N, CA, C and O of each residue as an XYZ file, in Angstrom:
828
protein
N      31.700    -20.722    -11.005
C      30.766    -19.977    -10.737
C      28.983    -20.867    -11.084
O      28.608    -21.600    -11.999
N      28.249    -20.293     -9.778
C      27.128    -20.836     -9.435
C      25.870    -20.278    -10.639
O      25.874    -19.171    -11.178
N      25.031    -21.178    -10.819
C      24.017    -20.589    -11.805
C      22.563    -20.675    -11.211
O      21.951    -21.710    -10.948
N      22.210    -19.605    -11.081
C      20.817    -19.291    -10.740
C      19.678    -20.404    -10.948
O      19.568    -20.755    -12.123
N      18.922    -20.949    -10.155
C      18.002    -21.968    -10.354
C      16.439    -21.435     -9.425
O      16.307    -20.585     -8.544
N      15.434    -22.345    -10.077
C      14.274    -22.242     -9.367
C      14.053    -23.476     -8.693
O      14.380    -24.452     -9.368
N      13.501    -23.775     -7.332
C      13.073    -24.572     -6.860
C      11.689    -24.408     -6.404
O      11.250    -23.397     -5.857
N      10.936    -25.641     -6.711
C       9.330    -25.744     -6.288
C       9.285    -26.716     -5.324
O       9.022    -27.864     -5.680
N       9.523    -26.435     -3.990
C       9.054    -27.628     -3.057
C       7.818    -27.386     -2.048
O       7.273    -26.354     -1.658
N       7.620    -28.607     -1.812
C       5.987    -28.983     -1.250
C       6.784    -29.459      0.091
O       7.561    -30.411      0.021
N       6.547    -28.706      1.413
C       7.159    -28.727      2.722
C       5.731    -29.796      3.742
O       4.708    -29.886      3.063
N       5.664    -30.243      4.618
C       4.858    -30.562      5.768
C       5.634    -30.051      7.161
O       6.639    -30.368      7.797
N       4.606    -29.114      7.242
C       5.175    -28.327      8.559
C       5.075    -29.233      9.810
O       4.407    -30.267      9.799
N       5.734    -28.820     10.839
C       5.615    -29.540     12.034
C       4.415    -29.451     12.798
O       4.056    -28.274     12.828
N       3.763    -30.085     13.331
C       2.280    -30.141     14.144
C       3.007    -29.967     15.197
O       4.174    -30.221     15.492
N       1.546    -29.182     16.053
C       1.475    -28.828     17.454
C       2.796    -28.247     17.959
O       3.244    -28.661     19.028
N       3.421    -27.351     17.287
C       4.790    -26.774     17.791
C       4.221    -25.126     18.632
O       4.683    -24.667     19.677
N       3.449    -24.704     18.030
C       2.652    -23.351     18.626
C       3.435    -22.393     17.917
O       3.267    -21.212     18.222
N       4.306    -22.697     16.978
C       4.997    -21.611     15.794
C       4.187    -21.131     14.699
O       3.192    -21.679     14.224
N       4.816    -19.871     14.298
C       3.704    -19.361     13.080
C       4.632    -20.114     12.363
O       5.827    -20.395     12.450
N       3.212    -20.470     11.252
C       3.626    -21.622      9.820
C       4.883    -20.746      8.901
O       5.729    -21.324      8.218
N       4.801    -19.490      9.034
C       5.655    -18.535      8.152
C       7.122    -18.431      8.805
O       8.243    -18.380      8.298
N       6.644    -18.421     10.198
C       8.356    -18.602     10.642
C       8.763    -20.295     10.448
O       9.973    -20.497     10.355
N       8.236    -21.012     10.408
C       8.439    -22.102     10.113
C       9.285    -22.298      8.847
O      10.432    -22.715      8.683
N       8.098    -21.749      7.796
C       8.968    -21.486      6.331
C      10.476    -20.852      6.424
O      11.497    -21.450      6.085
N      10.430    -19.886      6.806
C      11.681    -19.251      7.331
C      13.077    -19.959      7.721
O      14.173    -19.737      7.206
N      12.739    -20.956      8.862
C      13.723    -22.159      9.083
C      13.481    -23.089      8.055
O      14.639    -23.380      7.755
N      12.969    -23.557      7.529
C      12.840    -24.588      6.751
C      13.928    -24.101      5.238
O      14.708    -24.897      4.716
N      13.741    -22.752      4.795
C      14.569    -22.155      4.009
C      16.061    -22.158      4.376
O      16.983    -22.490      3.631
N      16.154    -21.696      5.757
C      17.368    -21.310      6.306
C      18.106    -22.729      6.308
O      19.314    -22.790      6.077
N      17.269    -23.979      6.602
C      17.991    -25.515      6.860
C      18.428    -26.091      5.501
O      19.420    -26.795      5.317
N      17.674    -25.748      4.717
C      17.629    -26.445      2.880
C      18.799    -25.744      2.030
O      19.402    -26.288      1.105
N      19.009    -24.467      2.497
C      19.782    -23.535      1.485
C      21.009    -23.136      2.957
O      21.328    -21.953      3.078
N      21.458    -23.924      3.723
C      22.120    -23.692      4.721
C      23.729    -23.321      3.754
O      24.690    -23.025      4.463
N      23.906    -23.342      2.567
C      25.501    -23.234      1.780
C      25.920    -22.131      1.269
O      27.007    -21.912      0.735
N      24.739    -21.191      1.494
C      25.052    -19.754      0.473
C      24.161    -18.895      1.344
O      23.613    -19.359      2.344
N      23.994    -17.393      0.880
C      23.288    -16.491      1.280
C      21.727    -16.772      1.130
O      21.181    -17.256      0.138
N      21.107    -16.362      2.347
C      19.674    -16.983      2.241
C      19.095    -16.239      0.936
O      19.194    -15.033      0.708
N      18.374    -17.353      0.004
C      17.499    -17.325     -1.372
C      16.284    -16.516     -0.835
O      16.088    -16.231      0.346
N      15.608    -16.237     -1.754
C      14.219    -15.288     -2.072
C      13.608    -16.366     -2.298
O      13.910    -17.245     -3.106
N      12.502    -16.306     -1.395
C      11.309    -17.340     -1.888
C       9.871    -16.780     -1.384
O       9.852    -15.904     -0.518
N       8.605    -17.319     -1.963
C       7.297    -17.152     -1.402
C       6.598    -18.103     -1.610
O       6.768    -18.941     -2.497
N       5.686    -18.066     -0.760
C       4.500    -19.060     -0.727
C       3.724    -19.156     -1.601
O       3.155    -18.106     -1.900
N       3.380    -20.319     -2.330
C       2.418    -20.395     -3.039
C       1.305    -20.782     -2.624
O       0.340    -20.266     -3.187
N       1.057    -21.664     -1.669
C      -0.224    -22.227     -1.129
C      -0.069    -22.894      0.370
O       1.012    -23.388      0.692
N      -1.113    -22.891      1.211
C      -1.108    -23.732      2.107
C      -2.095    -24.164      2.670
O      -3.064    -23.448      2.923
N      -2.030    -25.349      2.951
C      -3.610    -25.931      3.477
C      -2.990    -26.684      4.740
O      -1.986    -27.375      4.570
N      -3.485    -26.580      5.822
C      -3.375    -27.054      6.948
C      -1.742    -27.137      7.259
O      -1.088    -26.127      7.001
N      -1.303    -27.881      7.607
C       0.459    -28.382      7.907
C       0.936    -28.516      6.263
O       2.117    -28.853      6.173
N       0.281    -28.328      5.013
C       1.270    -28.646      3.676
C       0.983    -27.303      3.346
O      -0.031    -26.626      3.513
N       2.519    -26.960      2.644
C       2.764    -25.851      2.444
C       3.515    -25.588      1.147
O       4.732    -25.680      1.306
N       3.171    -25.313      0.022
C       3.939    -25.101     -1.469
C       4.967    -23.979     -1.435
O       4.412    -22.910     -1.686
N       6.324    -23.844     -1.205
C       6.716    -22.703     -2.113
C       7.744    -22.582     -3.069
O       8.403    -23.592     -3.315
N       7.995    -21.547     -3.641
C       8.889    -21.377     -4.792
C      10.332    -20.691     -3.987
O      10.428    -20.164     -2.879
N      11.157    -20.896     -4.832
C      12.890    -20.375     -4.282
C      13.356    -19.910     -5.259
O      13.188    -20.526     -6.312
N      13.971    -18.884     -5.259
C      14.888    -18.452     -6.329
C      16.765    -18.416     -5.911
O      17.020    -17.457     -5.183
N      17.584    -18.990     -6.142
C      18.630    -19.155     -5.599
C      19.955    -19.418     -6.464
O      19.841    -19.826     -7.620
N      20.873    -19.245     -6.046
C      22.099    -19.577     -6.847
C      23.039    -20.915     -6.462
O      24.243    -21.126     -6.608
N      22.016    -21.672     -5.940
C      22.716    -22.852     -5.623
C      21.826    -24.045     -5.118
O      20.932    -23.784     -4.312
N      21.994    -25.191     -5.494
C      20.712    -26.347     -5.015
C      20.594    -26.407     -3.539
O      21.484    -26.152     -2.727
N      19.425    -26.762     -3.309
C      19.502    -27.332     -1.650
C      20.520    -28.154     -1.265
O      20.943    -29.061     -1.982
N      20.927    -27.904     -0.210
C      22.278    -28.631      0.762
C      21.961    -29.392      1.659
O      22.342    -30.560      1.741
N      21.078    -28.705      2.595
C      20.874    -29.131      3.999
C      19.931    -30.256      4.017
O      19.375    -30.753      3.037
N      19.781    -30.717      5.674
C      18.806    -31.517      5.854
C      17.248    -31.444      5.316
O      16.711    -30.338      5.254
N      16.497    -32.677      4.911
C      15.083    -32.466      4.356
C      14.240    -32.654      5.588
O      13.016    -32.570      5.690
N      15.027    -32.891      6.382
C      13.848    -32.921      7.812
C      14.334    -31.741      8.924
O      15.430    -31.182      8.885
N      13.528    -31.548      9.682
C      14.096    -30.472     11.044
C      13.220    -30.518     12.033
O      12.575    -31.566     12.032
N      12.932    -29.708     12.953
C      11.892    -28.962     13.672
C      11.039    -28.320     13.127
O       9.983    -27.986     13.663
N      11.425    -28.020     11.815
C      10.654    -27.033     11.483
C       9.439    -28.000     10.270
O       8.514    -27.463      9.659
N       9.810    -29.471     10.206
C       8.816    -30.493      9.533
C       9.896    -30.983      8.245
O      11.104    -30.793      8.380
N       9.402    -31.550      7.145
C       9.987    -32.121      6.399
C       9.748    -32.034      4.795
O       8.746    -31.373      4.522
N      10.318    -32.459      3.880
C      10.232    -31.695      2.343
C       9.622    -33.270      1.876
O      10.305    -34.289      1.980
N       8.654    -33.253      1.512
C       7.441    -34.123      0.424
C       7.949    -34.197     -1.093
O       8.062    -35.317     -1.591
N       8.261    -33.065     -1.854
C       8.570    -33.129     -3.135
C       9.403    -31.882     -3.541
O       9.366    -30.755     -3.046
N      10.143    -32.343     -4.535
C      10.899    -31.291     -5.026
C      10.974    -31.090     -6.410
O      11.194    -32.158     -6.981
N      10.863    -30.019     -7.264
C      11.093    -29.672     -8.669
C      12.335    -28.669     -8.573
O      12.497    -27.801     -7.715
N      13.152    -28.974     -9.613
C      13.814    -27.636     -9.872
C      14.133    -27.473    -11.382
O      14.046    -28.350    -12.242
N      14.517    -26.193    -11.536
C      15.134    -26.297    -12.963
C      15.823    -24.719    -13.093
O      15.861    -23.918    -12.159
N      16.351    -24.472    -14.463
C      17.377    -23.236    -14.675
C      16.348    -22.124    -14.847
O      15.223    -22.255    -15.329
N      16.924    -20.977    -14.363
C      16.364    -19.776    -14.740
C      16.983    -19.213    -15.878
O      18.179    -19.097    -16.147
N      15.589    -18.757    -16.734
C      15.935    -18.461    -17.576
C      16.391    -16.896    -18.038
O      15.690    -15.927    -17.747
N      17.437    -16.796    -18.666
C      17.963    -15.227    -18.888
C      17.685    -14.766    -20.105
O      18.100    -15.213    -21.174
N      16.771    -13.604    -19.868
C      15.801    -12.921    -20.670
C      16.961    -12.267    -21.672
O      18.112    -12.370    -21.247
N      16.785    -11.619    -22.932
C      17.682    -11.376    -24.002
C      17.571     -9.703    -23.597
O      16.652     -9.168    -22.976
N      19.009     -8.951    -24.243
C      18.822     -7.910    -24.124
C      17.922     -7.191    -24.906
O      17.773     -7.691    -26.021
N      17.070     -5.869    -24.625
C      16.212     -5.273    -24.917
C      14.722     -6.130    -24.788
O      13.669     -5.621    -25.172
N      14.785     -7.311    -24.272
C      13.384     -7.711    -24.383
C      12.264     -7.138    -23.563
O      12.635     -6.267    -22.776
N      11.344     -7.339    -23.561
C      10.135     -6.987    -22.703
C       9.705     -8.043    -22.120
O       9.464     -9.079    -22.740
N       9.543     -7.895    -20.732
C       9.326     -9.135    -19.766
C       8.205     -8.576    -18.844
O       8.235     -7.412    -18.444
N       7.316     -9.362    -18.554
C       6.450     -9.378    -17.107
C       7.040     -9.645    -15.746
O       7.959    -10.450    -15.598
N       6.619     -9.109    -14.965
C       6.989     -9.127    -13.588
C       5.900     -9.174    -12.911
O       5.013     -8.345    -13.117
N       5.756    -10.300    -11.842
C       4.808    -10.628    -10.605
C       5.734    -10.635     -9.517
O       6.947    -10.762     -9.687
N       5.132    -10.490     -8.289
C       5.572    -10.590     -7.181
C       5.301     -9.870     -5.963
O       5.283     -8.679     -6.272
N       5.100     -9.995     -4.832
C       4.834     -9.355     -3.432
C       6.028     -8.676     -2.521
O       6.869     -9.226     -1.810
N       5.828     -7.468     -2.764
C       7.044     -6.595     -2.146
C       6.643     -5.736     -1.247
O       5.573     -5.129     -1.289
N       7.518     -5.645     -0.359
C       7.238     -4.733      1.200
C       8.129     -3.530      0.891
O       9.337     -3.548      1.127
N       7.527     -2.541      0.384
C       8.236     -1.064      0.227
C       8.042     -0.143      1.070
O       6.891     -0.102      1.504
N       8.976      0.855      1.585
C       8.787      1.532      2.513
C       9.520      2.820      2.587
O      10.608      2.820      2.011
N       9.161      3.900      3.166
C       9.748      4.787      3.021
C       9.667      5.818      4.491
O       8.689      5.875      5.236
N      11.331      6.803      4.713
C      11.260      7.504      5.763
C      10.712      8.699      5.723
O      11.222      9.487      4.927
N       9.886      9.034      6.307
C       9.357     10.335      6.380
C       9.271     10.799      7.868
O       8.890      9.960      8.683
N       9.606     12.124      8.326
C       9.572     12.644      9.328
C      10.317     11.610     10.092
O       9.639     10.986     10.908
N      11.605     11.294      9.992
C      12.010     10.109     10.776
C      11.477      8.956     11.165
O      11.884      8.236     12.076
N      10.399      8.757     10.342
C       9.629      7.534     11.099
C       9.416      6.782      9.898
O       8.773      7.328      9.002
N      10.013      5.180      9.668
C       9.856      4.400      8.186
C       7.846      3.912      8.180
O       7.164      3.478      9.108
N       7.490      4.203      6.868
C       6.319      3.766      6.705
C       5.845      3.244      5.302
O       6.256      3.703      4.236
N       4.933      2.231      5.430
C       4.419      1.542      4.190
C       4.663      2.717      3.144
O       4.538      3.883      3.518
N       4.999      2.421      1.878
C       5.302      3.504      0.589
C       4.142      4.118      0.492
O       4.126      5.320      0.227
N       2.834      3.322      0.712
C       1.318      4.051      0.017
C       1.143      5.229      1.204
O       0.765      6.389      1.039
N       1.560      4.530      2.516
C       1.259      5.928      3.663
C       2.171      6.706      3.775
O       1.764      7.761      4.261
N       3.373      6.711      3.531
C       4.121      7.920      3.423
C       3.841      8.571      2.404
O       4.295      9.692      2.634
N       3.320      8.575      1.299
C       3.057      9.005      0.191
C       1.494      9.140     -0.410
O       1.376      9.016     -1.629
N       0.179      9.412      0.463
C      -0.966      8.761      0.480
C      -1.535      9.540     -0.633
O      -2.409      8.981     -1.296
N      -1.129     10.929     -0.997
C      -1.257     11.667     -2.285
C      -1.139     11.226     -3.604
O      -1.812     11.665     -4.537
N      -0.046     10.118     -3.703
C       0.210      9.710     -4.987
C      -0.452      8.345     -5.132
O      -0.759      7.612     -4.192
N      -0.675      8.037     -6.724
C      -1.556      6.886     -7.280
C      -0.556      5.512     -6.761
O       0.644      5.731     -6.928
N      -0.841      4.346     -6.251
C       0.129      3.522     -6.019
C       0.597      2.666     -7.103
O       1.344      1.712     -6.889
N       0.229      2.943     -8.113
C       1.049      2.263     -9.526
C       2.331      3.061     -9.605
O       3.492      2.695     -9.419
N       1.915      4.050     -9.874
C       3.045      5.266     -9.639
C       4.236      5.028     -8.648
O       5.360      4.959     -9.145
N       4.147      4.944     -7.794
C       4.722      5.084     -6.437
C       5.324      3.536     -6.753
O       6.549      3.476     -6.640
N       4.769      2.491     -7.066
C       5.786      1.396     -7.137
C       6.383      1.349     -8.539
O       7.450      0.774     -8.757
N       5.897      1.772     -9.187
C       7.036      1.842    -10.439
C       8.208      2.510    -10.314
O       9.265      2.063    -10.758
N       8.079      3.848     -9.580
C       9.570      4.666     -9.497
C      10.286      3.677     -7.992
O      11.474      3.806     -7.699
N       9.646      3.043     -7.444
C      10.223      2.343     -6.443
C      11.013      1.122     -6.815
O      12.061      0.678     -6.345
N      10.234      0.695     -7.782
C      11.284     -0.537     -8.420
C      12.197     -0.296     -9.561
O      13.113     -1.044     -9.901
N      11.802      1.003    -10.208
C      13.109      1.556    -11.108
C      14.338      1.897     -9.927
O      15.529      1.650    -10.116
N      13.861      2.424     -8.865
C      15.285      3.052     -8.213
C      15.971      1.489     -7.847
O      17.166      1.297     -8.071
N      15.367      0.740     -7.445
C      15.720     -0.788     -7.012
C      16.718     -1.075     -8.174
O      17.944     -1.134     -8.079
N      15.942     -1.244     -9.304
C      16.713     -1.819    -10.471
C      17.981     -0.915    -11.082
O      19.071     -1.409    -11.371
N      17.673      0.369    -11.214
C      18.824      1.266    -11.851
C      19.005      0.993    -13.119
O      18.130      0.389    -13.740
N      19.795      1.264    -13.524
C      20.019      1.091    -15.052
C      20.143     -0.448    -16.048
O      20.443     -0.537    -17.239
N      19.787     -1.574    -15.052
C      19.837     -2.781    -15.592
C      18.651     -3.087    -16.439
O      18.701     -3.943    -17.322
N      17.366     -2.249    -16.117
C      16.250     -2.326    -16.737
C      15.566     -1.014    -16.652
O      16.029     -0.065    -16.019
N      14.247     -0.986    -17.428
C      13.294     -0.041    -17.483
C      12.259     -0.295    -16.898
O      11.668     -1.003    -17.714
N      11.434     -0.173    -15.766
C      10.327     -0.354    -15.546
C       9.127      0.396    -16.216
O       8.647      1.417    -15.724
N       8.702     -0.148    -17.305
C       7.692      0.551    -18.043
C       6.201      0.827    -17.083
O       5.510      1.807    -17.363
N       5.872      0.080    -16.183
C       4.661      0.521    -15.395
C       4.286     -0.462    -14.512
O       3.942     -1.512    -15.056
N       4.250     -0.437    -13.340
C       3.533     -1.234    -12.085
C       2.221     -0.956    -11.622
O       1.803      0.162    -11.321
N       1.491     -2.188    -11.571
C       0.119     -1.798    -10.989
C      -0.119     -3.051     -9.594
O      -0.139     -4.280     -9.676
N      -0.237     -2.366     -8.662
C      -0.908     -2.424     -7.039
C      -1.957     -3.415     -7.180
O      -2.931     -2.860     -7.690
N      -2.189     -4.677     -6.944
C      -3.291     -5.263     -7.471
C      -3.906     -5.499     -5.427
O      -5.110     -5.625     -5.203
N      -3.336     -5.508     -4.774
C      -3.517     -5.088     -3.256
C      -2.593     -5.030     -2.259
O      -1.503     -5.512     -2.567
N      -2.689     -4.606     -1.202
C      -1.688     -4.456     -0.274
C      -2.365     -5.241      0.934
O      -3.571     -5.112      1.147
N      -1.555     -6.060      1.722
C      -2.226     -6.826      2.956
C      -1.482     -6.957      4.033
O      -0.325     -6.774      3.653
N      -1.495     -7.184      5.236
C      -0.725     -7.116      6.222
C      -0.538     -8.466      6.553
O      -1.569     -9.139      6.568
N       0.834     -9.205      6.903
C       1.050    -10.402      7.714
C       1.797    -10.060      8.771
O       2.577     -9.114      8.887
N       1.441    -11.077      9.696
C       2.122    -10.892     10.890
C       2.708    -12.129     11.063
O       2.123    -13.168     10.758
N       3.990    -12.090     11.600
C       5.019    -13.045     11.747
C       5.475    -13.047     13.280
O       5.821    -12.004     13.835
N       5.452    -14.374     13.975
C       5.386    -14.395     15.440
C       6.847    -14.959     15.482
O       6.788    -16.082     14.983
N       8.133    -14.674     15.860
C       9.022    -15.248     15.907
C       9.455    -15.926     17.400
O       9.655    -15.346     18.468
N       9.526    -17.375     17.076
C       9.451    -18.379     18.038
C      10.469    -17.721     19.270
O      11.558    -17.255     18.936
N      10.038    -17.715     20.715
C      11.134    -17.658     21.807
C      11.734    -16.316     21.789
O      12.839    -15.996     22.225
N      10.754    -15.496     21.160
C      11.298    -13.650     21.522
C      10.333    -13.349     22.114
O       9.217    -13.807     21.869
N      10.628    -12.412     23.118
C       9.359    -11.569     24.044
C       9.030    -10.582     23.142
O       7.884    -10.140     23.218
N       9.766    -10.139     22.309
C       9.260     -8.861     21.243
C       9.333     -9.319     20.069
O       9.769     -8.535     19.227
N       8.981    -10.574     19.658
C       9.004    -11.192     18.541
C       7.972    -11.131     17.271
O       7.924    -11.948     16.351
N       7.107     -9.893     17.451
C       5.940    -10.090     16.462
C       6.191     -8.937     15.405
O       6.532     -7.764     15.559
N       5.993     -9.450     14.633
C       6.755     -8.352     12.975
C       5.559     -8.406     11.946
O       4.854     -9.373     11.656
N       5.512     -6.995     11.430
C       4.381     -6.874     10.535
C       4.743     -6.487      9.497
O       5.640     -5.644      9.489
N       4.136     -6.994      8.148
C       4.780     -6.685      6.899
C       3.689     -6.254      5.920
O       2.985     -7.110      5.384
N       3.550     -5.130      5.707
C       2.560     -4.657      4.665
C       3.065     -4.927      2.975
O       3.776     -4.109      2.391
N       2.586     -6.159      2.347
C       3.230     -6.309      1.233
C       2.348     -5.985     -0.043
O       1.277     -6.591     -0.026
N       2.506     -5.334     -0.926
C       1.919     -5.214     -1.937
C       2.121     -6.192     -3.240
O       3.198     -6.479     -3.762
N       0.812     -6.631     -3.633
C       1.071     -7.590     -4.569
C       1.113     -6.648     -6.260
O       0.174     -5.995     -6.713
N       2.028     -6.784     -6.701
C       2.436     -6.005     -7.808
C       2.491     -6.869     -9.304
O       2.857     -8.037     -9.432
N       2.127     -6.158    -10.142
C       2.805     -6.636    -11.374
C       2.676     -5.610    -12.414
O       1.803     -4.745    -12.479
N       4.152     -5.915    -13.633
C       3.743     -4.740    -14.896
C       4.797     -5.318    -15.277
O       5.229     -6.395    -14.864
N       5.356     -4.470    -16.261
C       6.471     -5.183    -17.814
C       7.630     -3.758    -17.539
O       7.620     -2.601    -17.120
N       8.541     -4.769    -18.091
C       9.951     -3.811    -17.863
C      10.931     -4.340    -18.966
O      10.910     -5.524    -19.300
N      11.749     -3.475    -19.495
C      12.541     -3.842    -20.576
C      14.183     -4.100    -20.079
O      14.818     -3.234    -19.478
N      14.656     -5.237    -20.385
C      16.113     -5.213    -20.225
C      17.193     -4.665    -20.975
O      17.307     -4.555    -22.196
N      18.073     -4.294    -19.930
C      19.235     -3.328    -20.509
C      20.631     -4.296    -20.058
O      21.728     -4.107    -20.585
N      20.389     -5.358    -18.995
C      21.421     -6.020    -18.780
C      20.994     -7.307    -18.169
O      20.826     -7.403    -16.954
N      20.802     -8.378    -19.061
C      20.136     -9.586    -18.486
C      20.832    -10.452    -17.569
O      20.176    -11.398    -17.134
N      22.249    -10.302    -17.111
C      22.509    -11.235    -16.129
C      22.730    -10.152    -15.048
O      22.737    -10.666    -13.929
N      22.924     -8.723    -15.031
C      22.696     -8.165    -13.895
C      21.345     -8.025    -13.095
O      21.145     -7.798    -11.902
N      20.365     -8.264    -14.297
C      18.958     -8.183    -13.508
C      18.440     -9.457    -13.019
O      17.634     -9.383    -12.092
N      18.793    -10.770    -13.526
C      18.594    -11.829    -12.673
C      19.629    -12.175    -11.556
O      19.382    -13.186    -10.898
N      20.620    -11.551    -11.292
C      21.437    -11.583    -10.153
C      20.635    -10.275     -9.224
O      20.631    -10.501     -8.014
N      20.273     -9.561     -9.456
C      19.520     -8.639     -8.983
C      18.062     -9.028     -8.124
O      17.683     -8.625     -7.023
N      17.473     -9.889     -9.005
C      16.379    -10.347     -8.418
C      16.535    -11.894     -7.384
O      15.579    -12.371     -6.771
N      18.054    -12.534     -7.383
C      18.043    -13.141     -6.833
C      18.369    -12.786     -5.352
O      18.359    -13.516     -4.361
N      18.699    -11.299     -5.493
C      19.212    -10.785     -4.069
C      17.699    -10.299     -3.433
O      17.639    -10.040     -2.231
N      16.393    -10.178     -4.354
C      15.179    -10.047     -3.882
C      15.014     -8.371     -3.850
O      16.067     -7.750     -3.996
N      13.790     -7.593     -3.673
C      13.695     -6.586     -3.304
C      12.864     -6.004     -2.132
O      11.894     -6.594     -1.656
N      13.236     -5.014     -1.780
C      12.233     -4.589     -0.551
C      12.736     -5.603      0.915
O      13.668     -6.407      0.924
N      11.950     -5.322      1.900
C      11.968     -5.800      3.576
C      10.993     -6.893      3.120
O      10.165     -6.931      2.210
N      11.406     -7.851      4.149
C      10.959     -8.790      4.451
C      11.331    -10.278      3.814
O      10.537    -11.217      3.755
N      12.536    -10.293      3.407
C      12.854    -11.281      2.521
C      12.868    -12.543      2.895
O      12.412    -13.531      2.320
N      13.532    -12.423      4.094
C      13.517    -13.781      5.015
C      12.214    -14.171      5.186
O      12.088    -15.391      5.083
N      11.103    -13.517      5.430
C       9.734    -14.517      5.471
C       8.930    -14.375      4.409
O       7.766    -14.091      4.693
N       9.232    -14.501      3.104
C       8.697    -14.847      1.765
C       8.356    -13.767      1.061
O       7.402    -14.001      0.320
N       8.887    -12.336      0.983
C       8.767    -11.449      0.497
C      10.064    -10.901     -0.630
O      11.205    -11.361     -0.667
N       9.712    -10.213     -1.171
C      10.595     -9.653     -2.327
C      11.146    -10.404     -3.554
O      12.170    -10.066     -4.147
N      10.293    -11.558     -3.910
C      10.437    -12.453     -5.120
C       9.513    -11.817     -6.104
O       8.288    -11.911     -6.177
N      10.409    -11.109     -6.893
C      10.002    -10.856     -8.210
C      10.224    -12.102     -9.384
O      11.340    -12.617     -9.457
N       9.277    -12.499    -10.169
C       9.347    -13.566    -10.697
C       8.940    -13.062    -12.525
O       8.005    -12.274    -12.665
N       9.688    -13.564    -13.800
C       9.920    -12.855    -14.960
C       9.128    -14.161    -15.845
O       8.950    -15.361    -15.635
N       8.845    -13.387    -16.717
C       8.130    -14.346    -17.662
C       8.018    -13.610    -19.172
O       7.498    -12.495    -19.141
N       8.359    -14.003    -20.223
C       8.456    -13.344    -21.623
C       7.727    -14.059    -22.574
O       6.761    -14.669    -22.116
N       7.888    -14.133    -23.543
C       7.234    -14.791    -25.275
C       7.564    -16.223    -25.267
O       8.654    -16.519    -25.758
N       6.824    -17.172    -24.800
C       7.584    -18.598    -24.828
C       8.354    -18.972    -23.518
O       9.101    -19.950    -23.504
N       8.162    -18.173    -22.404
C       8.988    -18.784    -21.396
C       8.936    -18.535    -20.069
O       9.425    -17.405    -20.044
N       8.699    -18.788    -19.033
C       8.548    -18.611    -17.852
C       9.537    -18.951    -16.527
O      10.086    -20.049    -16.614
N       9.723    -18.480    -15.795
C      10.537    -19.094    -14.791
C      10.464    -20.251    -14.058
O      11.378    -20.828    -13.470
N       9.027    -20.616    -14.157
C       8.821    -22.042    -13.686
C       7.323    -22.084    -13.633
O       6.586    -21.098    -13.660
N       6.879    -23.617    -13.536
C       5.342    -24.058    -14.216
C       5.196    -24.835    -12.318
O       4.175    -25.427    -11.970
């Protein structure tokens, strides 16, 4: 049985490729975790061709440390803390949430413009987590659009409207919650969205 782990990696992206940096990061994660279902990740920061990412996975990196996307410069790993039953935990993340209205898929806040964003995302996250946790509240800090250009595709431009959210939840199924968060929340997980991280009194998933 694999145990969830977090990985924080600094990557040096390939130069002069003409490829979208976020697509290069997608390729890097696919290459580095080639032995499992693609893990969820998020971009911490990027400066020039250097990028730092955090990854939540069910196994260690097993792929090549260099490729057409670039090379790994440094890596730190650690175990994922499993919260206790009934514990109150804080979550943060960047989530792409949509809803279908009139046979058209729209960003959650566009689908229901009359609703308060925090209430919309509280209800959305609760639906995704089910009975493994109770979402007490969620706050939307901002919603921003990210454009990803897929290399070599004539119709390869994708748009993701991601909400930076944070809030608290009460844990009812610790193992189930960690497993659900390893799967990611919402759309765009291949391109760095959908990773919710947890912290509690005296612990956090990574530093």
